[in-house]
All heavy atoms as TSV, in Angstrom:
chain	resi	resn	atom	element	x	y	z
A	1	MET	N	N	80.187	87.813	74.136
A	1	MET	CA	C	81.320	87.316	74.879
A	1	MET	C	C	81.330	87.965	76.258
A	1	MET	O	O	81.235	89.181	76.392
A	1	MET	CB	C	82.600	87.665	74.127
A	1	MET	CG	C	83.834	87.106	74.774
A	1	MET	SD	S	85.225	87.247	73.641
A	1	MET	CE	C	86.320	88.185	74.650
A	2	ALA	N	N	81.445	87.167	77.283
A	2	ALA	CA	C	81.420	87.677	78.655
A	2	ALA	C	C	82.777	88.231	79.055
A	2	ALA	O	O	83.814	87.767	78.599
A	2	ALA	CB	C	81.016	86.555	79.601
A	3	ASP	N	N	82.721	89.236	79.916
A	3	ASP	CA	C	83.964	89.765	80.466
A	3	ASP	C	C	84.588	88.716	81.374
A	3	ASP	O	O	83.876	88.001	82.084
A	3	ASP	CB	C	83.692	91.024	81.297
A	3	ASP	CG	C	83.229	92.185	80.455
A	3	ASP	OD1	O	83.602	92.226	79.264
A	3	ASP	OD2	O	82.516	93.046	80.977
A	4	PRO	N	N	85.921	88.618	81.379
A	4	PRO	CA	C	86.543	87.684	82.317
A	4	PRO	C	C	86.311	88.157	83.748
A	4	PRO	O	O	86.228	89.365	83.985
A	4	PRO	CB	C	88.033	87.738	81.957
A	4	PRO	CG	C	88.206	89.029	81.244
A	4	PRO	CD	C	86.891	89.348	80.592
A	5	PRO	N	N	86.146	87.242	84.680
A	5	PRO	CA	C	85.888	87.674	86.058
A	5	PRO	C	C	87.094	88.397	86.642
A	5	PRO	O	O	88.234	88.063	86.337
A	5	PRO	CB	C	85.614	86.368	86.810
A	5	PRO	CG	C	86.210	85.304	85.971
A	5	PRO	CD	C	86.186	85.801	84.556
A	6	SER	N	N	86.819	89.412	87.440
A	6	SER	CA	C	87.906	90.098	88.130
A	6	SER	C	C	88.416	89.180	89.240
A	6	SER	O	O	87.721	88.245	89.652
A	6	SER	CB	C	87.405	91.409	88.723
A	6	SER	OG	O	86.468	91.148	89.749
A	7	PRO	N	N	89.610	89.417	89.747
A	7	PRO	CA	C	90.128	88.556	90.828
A	7	PRO	C	C	89.191	88.504	92.029
A	7	PRO	O	O	88.999	87.453	92.624
A	7	PRO	CB	C	91.460	89.209	91.190
A	7	PRO	CG	C	91.877	89.931	89.962
A	7	PRO	CD	C	90.594	90.396	89.310
A	8	ASP	N	N	88.572	89.626	92.381
A	8	ASP	CA	C	87.648	89.628	93.519
A	8	ASP	C	C	86.402	88.809	93.220
A	8	ASP	O	O	85.858	88.135	94.085
A	8	ASP	CB	C	87.246	91.055	93.876
A	8	ASP	CG	C	88.396	91.864	94.445
A	8	ASP	OD1	O	89.387	91.270	94.897
A	8	ASP	OD2	O	88.291	93.094	94.424
A	9	GLU	N	N	85.916	88.877	91.968
A	9	GLU	CA	C	84.736	88.111	91.583
A	9	GLU	C	C	85.036	86.616	91.630
A	9	GLU	O	O	84.235	85.832	92.132
A	9	GLU	CB	C	84.289	88.539	90.191
A	9	GLU	CG	C	82.964	87.949	89.771
A	9	GLU	CD	C	82.519	88.428	88.406
A	9	GLU	OE1	O	83.360	88.430	87.474
A	9	GLU	OE2	O	81.344	88.784	88.271
A	10	LYS	N	N	86.196	86.211	91.155
A	10	LYS	CA	C	86.580	84.798	91.202
A	10	LYS	C	C	86.645	84.310	92.642
A	10	LYS	O	O	86.143	83.242	92.977
A	10	LYS	CB	C	87.913	84.581	90.502
A	10	LYS	CG	C	88.329	83.109	90.484
A	10	LYS	CD	C	89.649	82.903	89.805
A	10	LYS	CE	C	90.107	81.472	89.780
A	10	LYS	NZ	N	89.628	80.569	90.793
A	11	LYS	N	N	87.231	85.114	93.517
A	11	LYS	CA	C	87.306	84.739	94.939
A	11	LYS	C	C	85.904	84.611	95.531
A	11	LYS	O	O	85.625	83.696	96.293
A	11	LYS	CB	C	88.131	85.755	95.721
A	11	LYS	CG	C	88.291	85.380	97.193
A	11	LYS	CD	C	89.105	86.393	97.943
A	11	LYS	CE	C	89.272	86.086	99.397
A	11	LYS	NZ	N	88.262	85.341	100.074
A	12	PHE	N	N	85.015	85.528	95.158
A	12	PHE	CA	C	83.634	85.476	95.634
A	12	PHE	C	C	82.974	84.162	95.230
A	12	PHE	O	O	82.353	83.485	96.049
A	12	PHE	CB	C	82.860	86.676	95.086
A	12	PHE	CG	C	81.383	86.624	95.334
A	12	PHE	CD1	C	80.869	86.774	96.606
A	12	PHE	CD2	C	80.496	86.418	94.281
A	12	PHE	CE1	C	79.494	86.733	96.837
A	12	PHE	CE2	C	79.134	86.382	94.494
A	12	PHE	CZ	C	78.634	86.536	95.775
A	13	PHE	N	N	83.114	83.773	93.953
A	13	PHE	CA	C	82.516	82.521	93.496
A	13	PHE	C	C	83.159	81.313	94.178
A	13	PHE	O	O	82.476	80.352	94.514
A	13	PHE	CB	C	82.617	82.389	91.976
A	13	PHE	CG	C	81.772	83.383	91.229
A	13	PHE	CD1	C	82.266	84.047	90.129
A	13	PHE	CD2	C	80.472	83.657	91.622
A	13	PHE	CE1	C	81.499	84.965	89.437
A	13	PHE	CE2	C	79.690	84.579	90.943
A	13	PHE	CZ	C	80.207	85.233	89.848
A	14	ASP	N	N	84.470	81.354	94.387
A	14	ASP	CA	C	85.148	80.268	95.103
A	14	ASP	C	C	84.637	80.162	96.537
A	14	ASP	O	O	84.383	79.062	97.038
A	14	ASP	CB	C	86.668	80.468	95.094
A	14	ASP	CG	C	87.292	80.267	93.728
A	14	ASP	OD1	O	86.624	79.677	92.841
A	14	ASP	OD2	O	88.445	80.700	93.532
A	15	ASP	N	N	84.468	81.308	97.203
A	15	ASP	CA	C	83.947	81.311	98.575
A	15	ASP	C	C	82.525	80.768	98.622
A	15	ASP	O	O	82.178	79.990	99.521
A	15	ASP	CB	C	83.977	82.722	99.163
A	15	ASP	CG	C	85.382	83.220	99.462
A	15	ASP	OD1	O	86.324	82.392	99.487
A	15	ASP	OD2	O	85.543	84.445	99.659
A	16	MET	N	N	81.694	81.168	97.650
A	16	MET	CA	C	80.314	80.671	97.617
A	16	MET	C	C	80.292	79.161	97.382
A	16	MET	O	O	79.493	78.446	97.992
A	16	MET	CB	C	79.506	81.396	96.539
A	16	MET	CG	C	79.216	82.846	96.860
A	16	MET	SD	S	78.249	83.089	98.364
A	16	MET	CE	C	76.627	82.581	97.792
A	17	LYS	N	N	81.178	78.672	96.518
A	17	LYS	CA	C	81.249	77.234	96.266
A	17	LYS	C	C	81.644	76.488	97.541
A	17	LYS	O	O	81.096	75.433	97.850
A	17	LYS	CB	C	82.244	76.942	95.139
A	17	LYS	CG	C	82.232	75.502	94.699
A	17	LYS	CD	C	83.096	75.298	93.471
A	17	LYS	CE	C	82.998	73.856	93.001
A	17	LYS	NZ	N	83.803	73.618	91.799
A	18	ASN	N	N	82.575	77.057	98.294
A	18	ASN	CA	C	82.986	76.448	99.561
A	18	ASN	C	C	81.843	76.413	100.572
A	18	ASN	O	O	81.810	75.545	101.447
A	18	ASN	CB	C	84.185	77.190	100.160
A	18	ASN	CG	C	85.455	76.937	99.378
A	18	ASN	OD1	O	85.593	75.928	98.700
A	18	ASN	ND2	N	86.388	77.874	99.453
A	19	LEU	N	N	80.896	77.345	100.435
A	19	LEU	CA	C	79.718	77.367	101.307
A	19	LEU	C	C	78.601	76.465	100.788
A	19	LEU	O	O	77.566	76.326	101.424
A	19	LEU	CB	C	79.196	78.801	101.443
A	19	LEU	CG	C	80.099	79.766	102.199
A	19	LEU	CD1	C	79.574	81.196	102.072
A	19	LEU	CD2	C	80.208	79.365	103.664
A	20	GLY	N	N	78.794	75.880	99.598
A	20	GLY	CA	C	77.813	74.946	99.058
A	20	GLY	C	C	76.881	75.540	98.024
A	20	GLY	O	O	75.800	75.006	97.788
A	21	PHE	N	N	77.271	76.656	97.404
A	21	PHE	CA	C	76.430	77.309	96.400
A	21	PHE	C	C	77.161	77.407	95.074
A	21	PHE	O	O	78.370	77.589	95.030
A	21	PHE	CB	C	76.043	78.726	96.845
A	21	PHE	CG	C	75.192	78.750	98.078
A	21	PHE	CD1	C	75.768	78.920	99.332
A	21	PHE	CD2	C	73.824	78.612	97.991
A	21	PHE	CE1	C	74.992	78.943	100.472
A	21	PHE	CE2	C	73.035	78.643	99.126
A	21	PHE	CZ	C	73.625	78.804	100.377
A	22	GLN	N	N	76.398	77.309	93.996
A	22	GLN	CA	C	76.947	77.440	92.647
A	22	GLN	C	C	76.172	78.531	91.918
A	22	GLN	O	O	74.949	78.619	92.033
A	22	GLN	CB	C	76.813	76.122	91.895
A	22	GLN	CG	C	77.330	76.169	90.484
A	22	GLN	CD	C	77.218	74.813	89.802
A	22	GLN	OE1	O	76.892	73.822	90.432
A	22	GLN	NE2	N	77.475	74.777	88.525
A	23	LYS	N	N	76.884	79.366	91.146
A	23	LYS	CA	C	76.217	80.452	90.415
A	23	LYS	C	C	75.219	79.856	89.426
A	23	LYS	O	O	75.530	78.932	88.692
A	23	LYS	CB	C	77.253	81.301	89.676
A	23	LYS	CG	C	76.626	82.488	88.948
A	23	LYS	CD	C	77.664	83.356	88.272
A	23	LYS	CE	C	78.119	82.696	86.997
A	23	LYS	NZ	N	78.916	83.549	86.122
A	24	HIS	N	N	74.017	80.397	89.441
A	24	HIS	CA	C	72.955	79.930	88.549
A	24	HIS	C	C	72.749	80.907	87.393
A	24	HIS	O	O	72.595	80.498	86.247
A	24	HIS	CB	C	71.663	79.749	89.338
A	24	HIS	CG	C	70.497	79.307	88.523
A	24	HIS	ND1	N	70.444	78.068	87.925
A	24	HIS	CD2	C	69.348	79.932	88.206
A	24	HIS	CE1	C	69.302	77.961	87.257
A	24	HIS	NE2	N	68.622	79.077	87.416
A	25	SER	N	N	72.740	82.203	87.697
A	25	SER	CA	C	72.598	83.209	86.655
A	25	SER	C	C	73.245	84.510	87.110
A	25	SER	O	O	73.553	84.676	88.283
A	25	SER	CB	C	71.126	83.446	86.304
A	25	SER	OG	O	70.447	84.012	87.403
A	26	ALA	N	N	73.452	85.400	86.152
A	26	ALA	CA	C	74.091	86.676	86.469
A	26	ALA	C	C	73.518	87.774	85.596
A	26	ALA	O	O	73.185	87.554	84.437
A	26	ALA	CB	C	75.591	86.575	86.260
A	27	TYR	N	N	73.389	88.941	86.183
A	27	TYR	CA	C	73.018	90.143	85.449
A	27	TYR	C	C	74.047	91.204	85.797
A	27	TYR	O	O	74.286	91.468	86.981
A	27	TYR	CB	C	71.622	90.637	85.843
A	27	TYR	CG	C	71.341	92.032	85.332
A	27	TYR	CD1	C	71.001	92.246	84.002
A	27	TYR	CD2	C	71.459	93.134	86.169
A	27	TYR	CE1	C	70.766	93.518	83.524
A	27	TYR	CE2	C	71.225	94.415	85.698
A	27	TYR	CZ	C	70.883	94.604	84.375
A	27	TYR	OH	O	70.672	95.867	83.899
A	28	LYS	N	N	74.680	91.780	84.789
A	28	LYS	CA	C	75.664	92.827	85.034
A	28	LYS	C	C	75.257	94.082	84.284
A	28	LYS	O	O	74.787	94.017	83.155
A	28	LYS	CB	C	77.051	92.395	84.567
A	28	LYS	CG	C	77.657	91.305	85.416
A	28	LYS	CD	C	79.067	91.049	84.968
A	28	LYS	CE	C	79.721	89.999	85.822
A	28	LYS	NZ	N	81.105	89.768	85.403
A	29	THR	N	N	75.463	95.211	84.937
A	29	THR	CA	C	75.205	96.481	84.275
A	29	THR	C	C	76.381	96.815	83.368
A	29	THR	O	O	77.441	96.209	83.466
A	29	THR	CB	C	75.053	97.624	85.296
A	29	THR	OG1	O	76.298	97.797	85.974
A	29	THR	CG2	C	73.947	97.339	86.290
A	30	LYS	N	N	76.181	97.795	82.530
A	30	LYS	CA	C	77.305	98.326	81.775
A	30	LYS	C	C	78.206	99.065	82.757
A	30	LYS	O	O	77.802	99.373	83.869
A	30	LYS	CB	C	76.812	99.284	80.692
A	30	LYS	CG	C	76.015	98.590	79.608
A	30	LYS	CD	C	75.595	99.577	78.534
A	30	LYS	CE	C	74.824	98.858	77.446
A	30	LYS	NZ	N	74.416	99.753	76.374
A	31	ASN	N	N	79.422	99.342	82.349
A	31	ASN	CA	C	80.320	100.110	83.205
A	31	ASN	C	C	79.754	101.512	83.395
A	31	ASN	O	O	79.267	102.125	82.456
A	31	ASN	CB	C	81.719	100.189	82.599
A	31	ASN	CG	C	82.429	98.859	82.684
A	31	ASN	OD1	O	82.009	97.956	83.390
A	31	ASN	ND2	N	83.515	98.733	81.966
A	32	ILE	N	N	79.821	101.993	84.621
A	32	ILE	CA	C	79.296	103.301	84.981
A	32	ILE	C	C	80.456	104.142	85.500
A	32	ILE	O	O	81.218	103.685	86.357
A	32	ILE	CB	C	78.218	103.165	86.073
A	32	ILE	CG1	C	77.072	102.272	85.592
A	32	ILE	CG2	C	77.715	104.526	86.523
A	32	ILE	CD1	C	76.137	101.833	86.688
A	33	LEU	N	N	80.589	105.340	84.978
A	33	LEU	CA	C	81.652	106.232	85.426
A	33	LEU	C	C	81.077	107.198	86.448
A	33	LEU	O	O	80.127	107.922	86.178
A	33	LEU	CB	C	82.238	107.014	84.246
A	33	LEU	CG	C	83.319	108.020	84.603
A	33	LEU	CD1	C	84.563	107.297	85.152
A	33	LEU	CD2	C	83.694	108.857	83.391
A	34	LEU	N	N	81.644	107.165	87.657
A	34	LEU	CA	C	81.275	108.121	88.690
A	34	LEU	C	C	82.433	109.094	88.842
A	34	LEU	O	O	83.572	108.684	89.054
A	34	LEU	CB	C	81.009	107.411	90.024
A	34	LEU	CG	C	79.814	106.467	90.027
A	34	LEU	CD1	C	79.716	105.742	91.359
A	34	LEU	CD2	C	78.533	107.230	89.752
A	35	THR	N	N	82.136	110.354	88.718
A	35	THR	CA	C	83.177	111.369	88.812
A	35	THR	C	C	83.207	111.953	90.219
A	35	THR	O	O	82.328	111.678	91.045
A	35	THR	CB	C	82.930	112.499	87.802
A	35	THR	OG1	O	81.706	113.155	88.152
A	35	THR	CG2	C	82.827	111.964	86.381
A	36	LYS	N	N	84.219	112.751	90.469
A	36	LYS	CA	C	84.348	113.398	91.773
A	36	LYS	C	C	83.115	114.224	92.102
A	36	LYS	O	O	82.776	114.404	93.260
A	36	LYS	CB	C	85.590	114.294	91.799
A	36	LYS	CG	C	86.886	113.533	91.777
A	36	LYS	CD	C	88.067	114.455	91.835
A	36	LYS	CE	C	88.338	115.000	90.447
A	36	LYS	NZ	N	89.593	115.724	90.334
A	37	GLU	N	N	82.427	114.699	91.071
A	37	GLU	CA	C	81.260	115.561	91.278
A	37	GLU	C	C	79.947	114.783	91.375
A	37	GLU	O	O	78.895	115.366	91.580
A	37	GLU	CB	C	81.157	116.586	90.136
A	37	GLU	CG	C	82.304	117.586	90.113
A	37	GLU	CD	C	83.575	117.039	89.473
A	37	GLU	OE1	O	83.493	116.075	88.702
A	37	GLU	OE2	O	84.655	117.559	89.783
A	38	SER	N	N	79.970	113.462	91.210
A	38	SER	CA	C	78.734	112.667	91.230
A	38	SER	C	C	78.069	112.736	92.602
A	38	SER	O	O	78.730	112.592	93.628
A	38	SER	CB	C	79.033	111.206	90.892
A	38	SER	OG	O	79.500	111.088	89.580
A	39	ASN	N	N	76.758	112.930	92.603
A	39	ASN	CA	C	76.017	112.975	93.865
A	39	ASN	C	C	76.135	111.680	94.645
A	39	ASN	O	O	76.128	111.674	95.869
A	39	ASN	CB	C	74.532	113.277	93.596
A	39	ASN	CG	C	74.317	114.683	93.101
A	39	ASN	OD1	O	75.098	115.570	93.388
A	39	ASN	ND2	N	73.253	114.883	92.349
A	40	ASP	N	N	76.211	110.552	93.944
A	40	ASP	CA	C	76.270	109.251	94.604
A	40	ASP	C	C	77.477	109.122	95.521
A	40	ASP	O	O	77.452	108.357	96.465
A	40	ASP	CB	C	76.324	108.121	93.573
A	40	ASP	CG	C	75.060	108.068	92.738
A	40	ASP	OD1	O	74.076	108.722	93.103
A	40	ASP	OD2	O	75.066	107.380	91.712
A	41	TRP	N	N	78.554	109.823	95.204
A	41	TRP	CA	C	79.793	109.641	95.966
A	41	TRP	C	C	80.091	110.786	96.919
A	41	TRP	O	O	81.107	110.780	97.596
A	41	TRP	CB	C	80.963	109.468	95.004
A	41	TRP	CG	C	80.920	108.128	94.348
A	41	TRP	CD1	C	80.482	107.850	93.099
A	41	TRP	CD2	C	81.280	106.872	94.917
A	41	TRP	NE1	N	80.561	106.502	92.848
A	41	TRP	CE2	C	81.040	105.885	93.955
A	41	TRP	CE3	C	81.778	106.496	96.157
A	41	TRP	CZ2	C	81.297	104.533	94.185
A	41	TRP	CZ3	C	82.026	105.148	96.384
A	41	TRP	CH2	C	81.777	104.194	95.407
A	42	SER	N	N	79.234	111.782	97.003
A	42	SER	CA	C	79.527	112.931	97.857
A	42	SER	C	C	79.686	112.527	99.318
A	42	SER	O	O	80.505	113.085	100.038
A	42	SER	CB	C	78.447	113.994	97.708
A	42	SER	OG	O	77.193	113.474	98.098
A	43	ILE	N	N	78.918	111.544	99.769
A	43	ILE	CA	C	79.003	111.136	101.164
A	43	ILE	C	C	80.334	110.427	101.473
A	43	ILE	O	O	80.800	110.418	102.600
A	43	ILE	CB	C	77.802	110.239	101.538
A	43	ILE	CG1	C	77.695	110.085	103.052
A	43	ILE	CG2	C	77.894	108.874	100.860
A	43	ILE	CD1	C	76.403	109.457	103.518
A	44	LEU	N	N	80.957	109.848	100.449
A	44	LEU	CA	C	82.213	109.123	100.655
A	44	LEU	C	C	83.443	109.997	100.424
A	44	LEU	O	O	84.554	109.526	100.534
A	44	LEU	CB	C	82.268	107.911	99.711
A	44	LEU	CG	C	81.152	106.894	99.881
A	44	LEU	CD1	C	81.285	105.797	98.843
A	44	LEU	CD2	C	81.168	106.294	101.274
A	45	GLU	N	N	83.218	111.258	100.091
A	45	GLU	CA	C	84.315	112.178	99.812
A	45	GLU	C	C	85.267	111.596	98.773
A	45	GLU	O	O	86.478	111.537	98.968
A	45	GLU	CB	C	85.062	112.549	101.094
A	45	GLU	CG	C	84.182	113.281	102.090
A	45	GLU	CD	C	84.921	113.664	103.358
A	45	GLU	OE1	O	86.161	113.585	103.401
A	45	GLU	OE2	O	84.233	114.035	104.319
A	46	ASN	N	N	84.682	111.125	97.681
A	46	ASN	CA	C	85.472	110.534	96.604
A	46	ASN	C	C	86.450	111.570	96.043
A	46	ASN	O	O	86.070	112.675	95.711
A	46	ASN	CB	C	84.541	110.038	95.498
A	46	ASN	CG	C	85.278	109.267	94.427
A	46	ASN	OD1	O	86.259	108.599	94.725
A	46	ASN	ND2	N	84.824	109.361	93.207
A	47	LYS	N	N	87.705	111.196	95.939
A	47	LYS	CA	C	88.724	112.121	95.481
A	47	LYS	C	C	89.166	111.844	94.043
A	47	LYS	O	O	89.936	112.592	93.480
A	47	LYS	CB	C	89.924	112.076	96.422
A	47	LYS	CG	C	89.543	112.433	97.859
A	47	LYS	CD	C	90.733	112.814	98.674
A	47	LYS	CE	C	90.443	113.159	100.099
A	47	LYS	NZ	N	89.138	113.449	100.513
A	48	THR	N	N	88.702	110.778	93.456
A	48	THR	CA	C	89.060	110.445	92.075
A	48	THR	C	C	87.823	109.925	91.351
A	48	THR	O	O	86.848	109.534	91.973
A	48	THR	CB	C	90.151	109.358	92.011
A	48	THR	OG1	O	89.648	108.170	92.640
A	48	THR	CG2	C	91.429	109.789	92.704
A	49	ASP	N	N	87.886	109.924	90.044
A	49	ASP	CA	C	86.832	109.298	89.253
A	49	ASP	C	C	86.970	107.788	89.396
A	49	ASP	O	O	88.068	107.266	89.571
A	49	ASP	CB	C	86.961	109.683	87.783
A	49	ASP	CG	C	86.746	111.166	87.547
A	49	ASP	OD1	O	86.275	111.857	88.466
A	49	ASP	OD2	O	87.057	111.625	86.440
A	50	ILE	N	N	85.862	107.083	89.314
A	50	ILE	CA	C	85.894	105.626	89.450
A	50	ILE	C	C	84.905	105.025	88.461
A	50	ILE	O	O	83.822	105.561	88.241
A	50	ILE	CB	C	85.576	105.190	90.901
A	50	ILE	CG1	C	85.757	103.693	91.072
A	50	ILE	CG2	C	84.188	105.623	91.323
A	50	ILE	CD1	C	85.702	103.232	92.519
A	51	GLU	N	N	85.300	103.925	87.851
A	51	GLU	CA	C	84.432	103.207	86.930
A	51	GLU	C	C	84.023	101.909	87.608
A	51	GLU	O	O	84.866	101.158	88.093
A	51	GLU	CB	C	85.170	102.908	85.628
A	51	GLU	CG	C	84.281	102.354	84.550
A	51	GLU	CD	C	84.983	102.241	83.202
A	51	GLU	OE1	O	86.162	102.627	83.102
A	51	GLU	OE2	O	84.349	101.769	82.261
A	52	ILE	N	N	82.713	101.676	87.678
A	52	ILE	CA	C	82.223	100.485	88.380
A	52	ILE	C	C	81.222	99.737	87.503
A	52	ILE	O	O	80.704	100.265	86.524
A	52	ILE	CB	C	81.562	100.839	89.726
A	52	ILE	CG1	C	80.362	101.751	89.513
A	52	ILE	CG2	C	82.555	101.450	90.692
A	52	ILE	CD1	C	79.560	101.986	90.763
A	53	GLN	N	N	80.966	98.499	87.893
A	53	GLN	CA	C	79.950	97.685	87.243
A	53	GLN	C	C	79.227	96.935	88.352
A	53	GLN	O	O	79.858	96.370	89.247
A	53	GLN	CB	C	80.597	96.694	86.278
A	53	GLN	CG	C	79.614	95.831	85.538
A	53	GLN	CD	C	80.306	94.835	84.611
A	53	GLN	OE1	O	81.173	94.091	85.049
A	53	GLN	NE2	N	79.934	94.840	83.359
A	54	TYR	N	N	77.903	96.971	88.327
A	54	TYR	CA	C	77.121	96.244	89.320
A	54	TYR	C	C	76.775	94.864	88.784
A	54	TYR	O	O	76.540	94.694	87.594
A	54	TYR	CB	C	75.826	96.991	89.645
A	54	TYR	CG	C	76.040	98.302	90.349
A	54	TYR	CD1	C	75.977	99.496	89.652
A	54	TYR	CD2	C	76.321	98.336	91.713
A	54	TYR	CE1	C	76.175	100.716	90.290
A	54	TYR	CE2	C	76.525	99.549	92.357
A	54	TYR	CZ	C	76.450	100.726	91.643
A	54	TYR	OH	O	76.649	101.916	92.275
A	55	GLY	N	N	76.741	93.885	89.669
A	55	GLY	CA	C	76.360	92.532	89.293
A	55	GLY	C	C	75.333	91.981	90.259
A	55	GLY	O	O	75.439	92.195	91.465
A	56	ILE	N	N	74.332	91.302	89.727
A	56	ILE	CA	C	73.334	90.613	90.538
A	56	ILE	C	C	73.404	89.146	90.161
A	56	ILE	O	O	73.280	88.787	88.987
A	56	ILE	CB	C	71.914	91.159	90.289
A	56	ILE	CG1	C	71.868	92.656	90.616
A	56	ILE	CG2	C	70.877	90.371	91.084
A	56	ILE	CD1	C	70.589	93.334	90.189
A	57	TYR	N	N	73.624	88.292	91.140
A	57	TYR	CA	C	73.811	86.862	90.886
A	57	TYR	C	C	72.754	86.057	91.637
A	57	TYR	O	O	72.338	86.426	92.721
A	57	TYR	CB	C	75.194	86.405	91.365
A	57	TYR	CG	C	76.319	87.172	90.751
A	57	TYR	CD1	C	76.927	88.228	91.415
A	57	TYR	CD2	C	76.787	86.863	89.484
A	57	TYR	CE1	C	77.961	88.950	90.847
A	57	TYR	CE2	C	77.819	87.568	88.892
A	57	TYR	CZ	C	78.398	88.610	89.575
A	57	TYR	OH	O	79.418	89.319	88.995
A	58	THR	N	N	72.318	84.974	91.024
A	58	THR	CA	C	71.494	83.998	91.730
A	58	THR	C	C	72.303	82.709	91.841
A	58	THR	O	O	73.105	82.385	90.970
A	58	THR	CB	C	70.158	83.726	91.006
A	58	THR	OG1	O	70.415	83.255	89.693
A	58	THR	CG2	C	69.307	84.972	90.939
A	59	PHE	N	N	72.077	82.008	92.935
A	59	PHE	CA	C	72.825	80.789	93.209
A	59	PHE	C	C	71.875	79.645	93.484
A	59	PHE	O	O	70.724	79.845	93.884
A	59	PHE	CB	C	73.728	80.990	94.446
A	59	PHE	CG	C	74.854	81.942	94.228
A	59	PHE	CD1	C	74.696	83.302	94.379
A	59	PHE	CD2	C	76.112	81.476	93.822
A	59	PHE	CE1	C	75.724	84.184	94.162
A	59	PHE	CE2	C	77.146	82.352	93.597
A	59	PHE	CZ	C	76.957	83.719	93.776
A	60	LYS	N	N	72.359	78.430	93.255
A	60	LYS	CA	C	71.620	77.244	93.652
A	60	LYS	C	C	72.543	76.415	94.543
A	60	LYS	O	O	73.773	76.532	94.476
A	60	LYS	CB	C	71.143	76.436	92.450
A	60	LYS	CG	C	72.238	75.934	91.552
A	60	LYS	CD	C	71.633	75.193	90.362
A	60	LYS	CE	C	72.744	74.727	89.439
A	60	LYS	NZ	N	72.213	73.996	88.287
A	61	THR	N	N	71.943	75.613	95.397
A	61	THR	CA	C	72.755	74.807	96.310
A	61	THR	C	C	73.322	73.603	95.570
A	61	THR	O	O	72.707	73.068	94.648
A	61	THR	CB	C	71.945	74.328	97.507
A	61	THR	OG1	O	70.794	73.628	97.041
A	61	THR	CG2	C	71.515	75.496	98.379
A	62	LEU	N	N	74.503	73.213	95.977
A	62	LEU	CA	C	75.139	72.018	95.402
A	62	LEU	C	C	74.594	70.794	96.133
A	62	LEU	O	O	74.368	70.818	97.331
A	62	LEU	CB	C	76.663	72.096	95.572
A	62	LEU	CG	C	77.352	73.246	94.826
A	62	LEU	CD1	C	78.810	73.340	95.252
A	62	LEU	CD2	C	77.264	73.033	93.337
A	63	GLY	N	N	74.432	69.727	95.400
A	63	GLY	CA	C	74.014	68.482	96.023
A	63	GLY	C	C	72.585	68.339	96.099
A	63	GLY	O	O	71.610	68.156	96.179
């Protein structure tokens, strides 16, 4: 069962559709927890833990 799209993801797909593209496939990572001490976030001065998920999408043109 797929996760429901987040509001930002839905807007992204709506914007892509308005540009003439339709989602063809998707690859999503598992949720990743980045803590205040994570090396990945040191440059951003992260002040809280954050849970993220990466997505890679392919699109095809409509029409």
